C-alpha positions in Angstrom: 16.4 -10.7 17.1 15.7 -7.6 15.1 17.4 -9.0 12.0 15.3 -12.2 12.3 12.2 -10.1 12.4 13.3 -8.3 9.3 13.7 -11.6 7.4 10.2 -12.7 8.5 8.8 -9.4 7.1 10.7 -9.9 3.9 9.4 -13.4 3.6 5.8 -12.1 3.9 6.5 -9.6 1.1 8.1 -12.3 -1.1 5.8 -15.3 -0.7 3.1 -13.9 -3.0 5.7 -13.0 -5.6 7.1 -16.5 -5.5 3.6 -17.9 -6.0 3.1 -15.8 -9.1 6.5 -16.7 -10.5 5.8 -20.5 -10.0 2.3 -20.2 -11.5 3.7 -18.4 -14.5 6.4 -20.9 -15.3 4.0 -23.8 -14.7 1.4 -22.2 -17.1 3.9 -22.8 -19.9 4.0 -26.6 -19.2 2.1 -28.9 -21.5 -1.5 -29.8 -20.4 -1.9 -32.8 -18.2 -3.6 -35.7 -19.9 -7.2 -36.4 -18.8 -8.6 -39.7 -17.7 -8.8 -42.2 -20.6 -12.4 -43.3 -20.2 -15.0 -41.5 -22.3 -17.8 -40.3 -20.2 -21.4 -39.5 -21.1 -22.5 -35.9 -21.0 -24.6 -35.1 -18.0 -28.0 -33.5 -18.2 -27.7 -29.9 -17.0 -29.4 -26.8 -15.9 -27.8 -23.4 -16.6 -28.7 -21.0 -13.7 -28.5 -17.3 -14.5 -28.9 -14.6 -11.8 -30.0 -11.4 -13.4 -30.7 -7.9 -12.2 -31.8 -5.4 -14.8 -29.9 -7.1 -17.6 -32.2 -6.3 -20.5 -29.4 -4.8 -22.5 -27.3 -7.9 -22.6 -29.3 -11.0 -21.6 -30.5 -11.8 -25.1 -26.9 -12.2 -26.2 -26.1 -14.4 -23.3 -29.1 -16.7 -23.9 -28.5 -16.9 -27.6 -25.0 -18.2 -26.9 -26.4 -20.8 -24.5 -29.6 -22.1 -26.2 -27.8 -23.5 -29.2 -25.7 -25.7 -26.9 -28.6 -27.4 -25.1 -29.4 -31.0 -25.5 -32.7 -32.7 -24.9 -33.7 -32.4 -21.3 -31.4 -29.5 -20.6 -32.9 -26.3 -19.1 -32.1 -22.7 -18.6 -33.3 -21.0 -15.4 -33.1 -17.2 -15.1 -33.7 -15.6 -11.7 -34.8 -12.1 -12.4 -33.9 -10.6 -9.1 -35.5 -7.3 -8.1 -35.7 -6.3 -11.8 -37.4 -3.0 -12.8 -36.9 -3.6 -16.6 -38.0 -6.3 -19.0 -35.2 -8.8 -18.3 -37.8 -11.4 -17.3 -39.9 -11.1 -20.5 -36.9 -11.1 -22.7 -35.6 -14.3 -21.1 -39.0 -16.0 -21.3 -39.4 -15.1 -24.9 -36.1 -16.9 -25.7 -37.1 -20.1 -24.0 -35.8 -19.8 -20.5 -37.7 -20.6 -17.4 -37.9 -17.4 -15.4 -38.3 -16.9 -11.7 -39.1 -13.4 -10.6 -37.9 -12.6 -7.1 -38.6 -9.4 -5.2 -36.8 -8.8 -1.8 -35.2 -5.4 -1.3 -33.7 -6.4 2.0 -32.0 -9.5 0.8 -30.7 -8.6 -2.6 -27.7 -9.6 -4.6 -26.2 -12.4 -6.7 -25.9 -14.8 -3.8 -29.5 -14.6 -2.8 -30.6 -15.0 -6.5 -28.5 -18.2 -6.8 -29.8 -19.6 -3.5 -33.4 -19.0 -4.7 -32.7 -20.8 -8.0 -31.2 -23.8 -6.3 -34.0 -24.0 -3.8 -36.5 -24.2 -6.7 -34.4 -26.8 -8.5 -34.7 -29.2 -5.6 -38.1 -30.1 -7.0 -36.5 -31.3 -10.2 -32.8 -31.5 -9.7 -30.3 -31.7 -12.6 -27.3 -33.9 -12.8 -25.0 -30.9 -13.3 -25.6 -27.2 -12.5 -23.8 -24.5 -14.4 -23.8 -20.9 -13.2 -23.4 -18.2 -15.8 -23.7 -14.4 -15.3 -26.3 -12.6 -17.3 -23.7 -10.5 -19.2 -21.5 -13.3 -20.4 -21.3 -15.0 -23.8 -20.6 -18.7 -23.6 -18.4 -20.1 -26.4 -19.8 -22.9 -28.4 -18.9 -26.3 -27.0 -18.3 -24.9 -23.5 -21.4 -26.4 -21.9 -20.6 -29.8 -23.2 -17.0 -29.5 -22.0 -18.1 -28.4 -18.5 -20.8 -31.2 -18.2 -18.3 -33.9 -19.3 -15.7 -32.7 -16.9 -18.2 -32.8 -14.0 -19.1 -36.3 -15.0 -15.4 -37.3 -15.3 -14.2 -35.9 -12.0 -17.3 -35.4 -9.9 -15.9 -32.1 -8.7 -16.7 -28.4 -9.3 -15.3 -27.2 -12.7 -14.3 -23.7 -13.6 -14.3 -22.4 -17.2 -11.9 -19.9 -18.4 -13.5 -16.5 -17.6 -12.2 -13.5 -19.5 -13.2 -9.9 -19.7 -12.4 -7.8 -22.7 -11.6 -4.1 -23.1 -13.7 -2.4 -25.7 -12.2 -1.0 -28.9 -12.0 2.5 -27.5 -11.2 1.5 -23.9 -9.0 3.7 -21.8 -5.6 2.8 -20.6 -7.0 1.9 -17.1 -9.5 -0.6 -18.6 -6.8 -2.1 -20.8 -4.5 -2.6 -17.8 -7.5 -4.1 -15.9 -8.0 -6.5 -18.8 -4.4 -7.5 -18.7 -4.5 -8.1 -14.9 -7.7 -10.2 -15.5 -5.8 -12.4 -17.9 -3.0 -12.9 -15.4 -5.4 -13.8 -12.6 -8.0 -15.8 -14.5 -5.9 -17.5 -17.2 -2.2 -17.6 -16.5 -2.4 -18.4 -12.8 -5.1 -21.1 -13.0 -3.3 -22.7 -16.0 -0.2 -22.9 -13.8 -2.1 -24.5 -11.0 -3.9 -27.0 -13.2 -0.6 -28.0 -14.9 0.4 -29.2 -11.4 -2.9 -30.9 -10.8 -3.8 -28.4 -8.1 -7.2 -26.7 -7.6 -8.2 -23.2 -8.6 -10.5 -20.5 -7.3 -14.1 -20.2 -8.4 -14.4 -17.1 -10.6 -18.1 -16.2 -10.4 -19.3 -17.3 -13.8 -18.8 -20.4 -15.9 -18.9 -22.6 -12.8 -20.2 -26.2 -13.1 -21.1 -28.5 -10.2 -22.3 -32.0 -9.6 -25.8 -31.5 -8.1 -25.0 -33.4 -4.9 -22.1 -31.0 -4.2 -24.0 -27.8 -4.7 -27.5 -28.6 -3.6 -27.0 -27.6 0.0 -24.3 -25.0 -0.4 -24.5 -21.6 1.2 -24.4 -19.1 -1.7 -22.9 -16.3 0.4 -26.0 -14.2 0.5 -25.1 -10.6 -0.2 -21.3 -11.2 -0.1 -19.4 -9.3 -2.8 -17.2 -12.2 -3.7 -19.5 -15.1 -3.1 -17.7 -17.2 -5.7 -14.4 -17.2 -3.9 -16.0 -17.9 -0.6 -18.0 -20.8 -2.1 -14.9 -22.3 -3.7 -13.0 -22.2 -0.4 -15.9 -23.9 1.5 -16.2 -26.6 -1.1 -12.4 -27.2 -1.0 -12.4 -27.6 2.8 -15.4 -30.0 2.4 -13.3 -32.1 0.0 -14.5 -30.8 -3.3 -11.8 -28.5 -4.7 -12.4 -26.9 -8.1 -10.7 -28.0 -11.3 -9.9 -25.7 -14.2 -11.3 -26.4 -17.7 -9.7 -23.8 -20.1 -11.5 -25.5 -23.1 -14.7 -23.9 -21.9 -14.8 -20.1 -22.2 -17.2 -17.5 -20.9 -16.5 -13.9 -21.7 -17.8 -10.4 -21.1 -16.8 -6.8 -21.6 -15.6 -4.2 -19.1 -18.0 -1.3 -18.6 -17.1 1.5 -21.1 -17.8 4.1 -18.5 -14.7 4.9 -16.4 -16.8 5.5 -13.3 -18.7 2.1 -13.7 -15.4 0.3 -14.3 -13.9 1.9 -11.2 -16.9 0.9 -9.1 -16.5 -2.7 -10.4 -12.8 -2.8 -9.6 -13.3 -1.4 -6.1 -15.9 -4.1 -5.3 -13.7 -6.9 -6.6 -10.5 -5.7 -4.9 -12.1 -5.0 -1.6 -13.7 -8.4 -1.7 -10.4 -10.0 -2.6 -8.6 -8.3 0.3 -11.3 -9.4 2.7 -11.0 -13.0 1.5 -7.2 -12.9 2.1 -7.6 -11.6 5.6 -10.4 -14.0 6.6 -9.6 -17.2 4.7 -5.9 -17.5 4.1 -5.1 -18.4 7.7 -8.1 -20.7 7.7 -6.9 -22.6 4.6 -3.4 -22.9 5.9 -4.6 -24.3 9.2 -6.9 -26.7 7.5 -4.1 -27.8 5.1 -1.8 -28.5 8.0 -4.4 -30.3 10.1 -5.6 -32.5 7.1 -2.1 -32.8 5.6 -3.7 -31.6 2.3 -1.4 -30.1 -0.3 -4.3 -29.0 -2.4 -5.7 -26.8 0.4 -2.2 -25.4 1.0 -1.9 -24.5 -2.7 -5.3 -22.9 -2.6 -4.3 -20.8 0.4 -1.1 -19.7 -1.1 -2.9 -18.7 -4.3 -5.5 -16.8 -2.4 -2.7 -15.0 -0.5 -1.6 -13.2 -3.8 -3.3 -9.7 -3.7 -4.3 -7.8 -6.8 -1.3 -7.0 -9.0 -1.5 -3.3 -8.3 -1.6 -3.9 -4.6 1.2 -6.4 -4.8 3.4 -3.8 -6.5 2.6 -1.2 -3.9 3.4 -3.7 -1.1 6.8 -4.4 -2.7 7.6 -0.7 -2.8 6.5 -0.4 0.9 8.8 -3.3 1.7 11.7 -1.7 -0.1 11.2 1.6 1.8 11.0 -0.2 5.2 14.1 -2.3 4.6 15.9 0.7 3.0 15.2 2.8 6.1 16.2 0.0 8.4 19.6 -0.3 6.6 20.2 3.4 6.9 19.7 3.1 10.7 22.4 0.5 10.9 20.4 -2.7 10.4 21.5 -5.4 7.9 21.5 -4.3 4.3 20.8 -7.9 3.1 17.0 -7.9 3.3 16.9 -4.8 1.2 19.2 -6.4 -1.4 17.0 -9.5 -1.5 13.9 -7.4 -2.3 15.7 -5.4 -4.9 17.9 -7.9 -6.7 17.0 -11.5 -5.9 13.4 -12.3 -5.6 11.3 -9.2 -5.1 11.1 -6.3 -7.6 13.4 -7.6 -10.3 11.8 -11.1 -10.7 8.3 -9.7 -10.1 8.6 -7.2 -12.9 10.2 -9.7 -15.3 7.5 -12.2 -14.6 4.8 -9.6 -15.3 6.5 -8.7 -18.5 6.8 -12.3 -19.5 3.1 -12.8 -18.7 2.3 -9.9 -21.0 4.4 -11.3 -23.8 2.9 -14.8 -23.5 -0.7 -14.0 -22.8 -1.7 -10.4 -23.4 0.2 -8.7 -26.3 -3.2 -8.4 -28.1 -4.7 -6.6 -25.1 -2.2 -3.9 -24.3 0.8 -2.6 -26.3 4.3 -2.4 -24.9 4.1 1.4 -24.8 0.9 1.1 -22.8 2.4 -1.6 -20.5 5.2 0.9 -19.6 2.5 3.2 -18.3 1.4 0.7 -15.6 3.2 2.5 -12.8 0.9 5.5 -13.2 -2.1 3.2 -13.2 -0.8 1.5 -10.0 -0.6 4.8 -8.1 -4.0 5.8 -9.4 -5.4 2.9 -7.4 -4.1 4.1 -4.0 -7.5 5.6 -3.3 -9.2 2.2 -3.8 -6.9 0.6 -1.2 -7.2 3.6 1.2 -11.0 3.3 1.0 -10.7 -0.3 2.2 -9.9 1.2 5.6 -12.2 4.2 5.5 -15.2 3.1 3.4 -14.8 -0.5 2.3 -17.4 -2.2 0.1 -19.3 -4.8 2.2 -22.4 -5.5 0.2 -23.1 -6.6 -3.3 -24.0 -3.8 -5.7 -24.6 -4.3 -9.4 -22.2 -2.5 -11.7 -23.8 0.2 -13.9 -23.6 0.2 -17.7 -23.1 3.1 -19.9 -26.0 1.9 -22.0 -28.5 1.3 -19.1 
């Protein structure tokens, strides 16, 4: 009985590792061919929630305006702004909504307000872009055509870059971002499976998004929205041809605040929604929901590494007290640490050599242990509300 329980615990430690390994190998497969029919580009609205983004919103709008076709619109929701975000956006040709509500503040509320206004003149496709992102030329067209082709939510490739003088922590964070937002979605898409929404570069058919709950003040409203849409029968497809990108805050404290918000939100999503997705997948006999649940089960890479070490210690102690040595061996040699580390190294080699050097990659263990405080604070003082990340140049 005790040994069976040990194997169940080992399985829980290994399942996220197996998911990462499968996603990596599938990411190397050739792209799946798209539907043969050529579709017309849908008319679109780009919805941009913005809170005190005067330092960056002009770059964002410049990258978008040149991609618009006749009839397309850009709607900026200046949410509780105390700077000149609204006037800058208006001067560049965007329609601007100024919203003031100190109680209900955050990205989700801003998006909900924009969608409510759009009901008066709805677009065929709605594309959501954060106010600090640059949209690569051709991306809006690719997103709109994919929405028309599949009539589903479409997620662009969303990357964050480390600055030229970025610290090791920020470079490692950029590497982890590539693994999460590029490698893993590529792997899922190669199998024809859905991906998570990533918060920006998200495109929707209007009829799918028009009545959607935007998550209010949730700190990971994008992931929550993607889960709800998938359960409703509209899972998200990945479109790596479209690219939105931004830069990590140069300030170490700002970057740390951002990481804490993201990772606490991710952990809450795992705890609240993985069981729900698994149950829904079984009841509906839906492989896509099961895949989405397994993908969501994978914690942030640093936390996954810590969990593997905890598993090794637990199984090692159990073997010292006379329990079976086999679960410990499995974690060490077969599927756990060895394959996990080799997969992470392979992901670096294939996707991130331009982001972080091999020497810096070997410093990741120190980075992992530096994040223990983030995970400890999930218990003692977790992030539960949306807060805008500061910028060094604010």
